[in-house]
C-alpha positions as CSV (number, residue, x, y, z in Angstrom):
1,X,166.5,70.5,-101.2
2,X,169.3,72.8,-102.5
3,X,172.8,72.0,-103.5
4,X,174.3,73.2,-100.3
5,X,171.8,71.2,-98.4
6,X,172.7,68.0,-100.2
7,X,176.3,68.5,-99.9
8,X,175.9,69.3,-96.2
9,X,174.1,65.9,-95.7
10,X,176.9,64.2,-97.7
11,X,179.6,65.9,-95.5
12,X,177.7,65.1,-92.3
13,X,177.5,61.4,-93.3
14,X,181.3,61.5,-94.1
15,X,182.1,63.0,-90.7
16,X,179.9,60.4,-88.9
17,X,181.7,57.7,-90.7
18,X,185.1,59.3,-89.9
19,X,184.1,59.7,-86.2
20,X,183.3,56.0,-86.0
21,X,186.6,55.1,-87.4
22,X,188.4,57.5,-85.0
23,X,186.6,55.9,-82.0
24,X,187.8,52.5,-83.1
25,X,191.3,53.9,-83.4
26,X,191.2,56.1,-80.2
27,X,192.2,53.0,-77.9
28,X,195.7,53.1,-79.5
29,X,196.2,56.9,-79.5
30,X,197.1,58.7,-76.4
31,X,195.6,62.2,-75.8
32,X,199.0,64.0,-76.6
33,X,199.3,62.4,-79.9
34,X,197.8,64.0,-83.0
35,X,198.3,61.5,-85.7
36,X,196.2,61.7,-88.9
37,X,193.8,59.0,-89.6
38,X,194.7,57.3,-92.8
39,X,191.8,55.5,-94.7
40,X,193.6,53.4,-97.3
41,X,191.8,52.6,-100.5
42,X,189.3,55.4,-100.4
43,X,189.2,57.9,-103.3
44,X,188.0,61.1,-102.1
45,X,187.3,64.4,-104.0
46,X,185.6,67.7,-103.2
47,X,183.7,70.3,-105.1
48,X,183.6,73.9,-104.2
49,X,179.9,74.6,-104.6
50,X,180.1,78.4,-104.4
51,X,182.6,78.5,-107.2
52,X,180.6,75.9,-109.2
53,X,177.4,77.9,-108.9
54,X,179.1,81.2,-109.7
55,X,180.3,79.8,-113.0
56,X,177.5,77.2,-114.0
57,X,175.7,78.6,-117.1
58,X,172.4,76.9,-116.1
59,X,172.4,78.4,-112.6
60,X,173.3,81.9,-114.1
61,X,170.5,81.6,-116.6
62,X,168.0,80.6,-113.9
63,X,169.2,83.6,-111.7
64,X,168.9,86.0,-114.4
65,X,165.4,84.8,-115.3
66,X,164.4,85.3,-111.6
67,X,166.0,88.6,-111.5
68,X,163.9,89.7,-114.5
69,X,160.7,88.4,-113.0
70,X,161.5,90.0,-109.7
71,X,162.1,93.3,-111.4
72,X,159.0,92.9,-113.4
73,X,156.8,92.2,-110.4
74,X,158.5,95.1,-108.5
75,X,157.6,97.5,-111.4
76,X,154.0,96.3,-111.6
77,X,153.6,96.6,-107.9
78,X,155.2,100.0,-107.8
79,X,152.9,101.4,-110.5
80,X,149.8,100.0,-108.7
81,X,151.0,101.3,-105.4
82,X,151.4,104.8,-106.8
83,X,148.0,104.7,-108.4
84,X,146.5,103.6,-105.1
85,X,148.3,106.1,-103.2
86,X,147.1,108.8,-105.6
87,X,143.5,107.6,-105.2
88,X,143.8,107.7,-101.4
89,X,145.4,111.1,-101.5
90,X,142.3,112.3,-103.8
91,X,139.9,110.7,-101.4
92,X,141.5,112.5,-98.4
93,X,141.3,115.9,-100.3
94,X,137.6,115.2,-101.1
95,X,136.8,114.5,-97.4
96,X,138.7,117.6,-96.4
97,X,136.8,119.8,-98.9
98,X,133.4,118.2,-98.2
99,X,132.9,117.0,-101.7
100,X,130.8,113.9,-100.8
101,X,127.2,114.6,-100.6
102,X,126.7,112.2,-97.8
103,X,128.5,110.3,-95.2
104,X,127.2,107.0,-96.8
105,X,128.8,108.0,-100.1
106,X,132.2,108.7,-98.4
107,X,132.1,105.4,-96.5
108,X,131.2,103.7,-99.8
109,X,134.4,105.2,-101.4
110,X,136.5,104.4,-98.4
111,X,135.3,100.7,-98.6
112,X,136.2,100.7,-102.3
113,X,139.6,101.8,-101.4
114,X,140.1,99.4,-98.6
115,X,139.1,96.5,-100.8
116,X,141.6,97.8,-103.4
117,X,144.3,98.0,-100.8
118,X,143.5,94.4,-99.7
119,X,143.7,93.2,-103.3
120,X,147.1,94.9,-103.8
121,X,148.4,93.3,-100.6
122,X,147.2,89.9,-101.8
123,X,148.8,90.5,-105.2
124,X,152.0,91.5,-103.4
125,X,151.9,88.3,-101.3
126,X,151.1,86.1,-104.3
127,X,154.1,87.5,-106.3
128,X,156.4,86.9,-103.3
129,X,155.0,83.4,-103.1
130,X,155.4,82.8,-106.8
131,X,159.1,83.9,-106.6
132,X,159.7,81.7,-103.6
133,X,158.1,78.7,-105.2
134,X,160.1,79.2,-108.4
135,X,163.2,79.8,-106.6
136,X,162.7,76.4,-104.7
137,X,162.0,74.7,-108.0
138,X,165.1,76.2,-109.6
139,X,167.1,75.0,-106.7
140,X,165.7,71.4,-107.2
141,X,166.6,71.6,-110.9
142,X,170.1,72.7,-110.2
143,X,170.5,70.0,-107.4
144,X,169.1,67.3,-109.8
145,X,171.5,68.5,-112.6
146,X,174.5,68.4,-110.4
147,X,173.6,65.0,-108.8
148,X,172.9,63.4,-112.2
149,X,176.2,64.8,-113.6
150,X,178.2,63.7,-110.6
151,X,176.9,60.2,-110.7
152,X,177.8,60.0,-114.5
153,X,181.2,61.6,-114.0
154,X,181.9,59.1,-111.2
155,X,181.3,56.2,-113.3
156,X,184.6,56.9,-115.1
157,X,186.6,58.4,-112.1
158,X,185.5,55.9,-109.3
159,X,185.4,58.0,-106.2
160,X,184.2,56.6,-103.0
161,X,183.3,60.0,-101.6
162,X,182.6,63.5,-103.3
163,X,181.9,66.1,-100.7
164,X,181.4,69.8,-100.6
165,X,184.3,72.2,-99.8
166,X,181.8,74.4,-97.9
167,X,182.3,72.8,-94.5
168,X,185.9,71.6,-94.9
169,X,188.5,72.9,-92.6
170,X,191.4,71.6,-94.8
171,X,191.6,69.8,-98.0
172,X,194.5,69.1,-100.3
173,X,193.8,71.1,-103.5
174,X,194.8,68.0,-105.6
175,X,191.4,66.6,-104.4
176,X,189.5,69.6,-105.9
177,X,187.5,68.4,-108.9
178,X,185.4,71.6,-109.2
179,X,186.8,72.7,-112.6
180,X,186.2,69.1,-114.2
181,X,182.7,69.1,-112.8
182,X,181.9,72.6,-113.8
183,X,183.3,72.0,-117.5
184,X,181.2,69.0,-117.7
185,X,178.0,70.6,-116.4
186,X,178.4,73.6,-118.7
187,X,179.1,71.2,-121.8
188,X,176.0,69.3,-120.9
189,X,173.8,72.4,-120.6
190,X,171.8,73.5,-123.5
191,X,170.1,77.0,-122.9
192,X,166.3,77.0,-123.5
193,X,166.5,79.7,-126.2
194,X,168.8,77.8,-128.5
């Protein structure tokens, strides 16, 4: 589950709790009134997840690593595709020029090229799946790092609810703790190559 999914679940829970409280208070508010629902005693904050990820060193390092792998896979596959295309073009020329001594020899070469094409397609699919799996694993790592940090951070800050800004229609900027969370996450992160 990625960070945005976790924050969406948290936000959904907060909205359900808010709706329950609104239903309880609805009996005293007429439809023409638009009074804000005050929840006393709750300490709430939000994090701008997009901003957090854009500036979180761990996320950036994982994204760069994924980009390198993707580029490497792309280069390997492009090279193999070019070689295969050349072999297919050579085969077509040989067919046109009647180079093969028998039909069986031509069919044998065509079968070899078909198998090579199939192997290339399987390799392409494997690379794609590898990248997808690694992306999911990286999302899980980021989510766990943020969740762990938020829990530790909250031990000293005492919030009742920390939500994502992604789905908020309005929030007072005084509730924005993104910078504090980002500073803490980056301070806690030690790159693997150090």
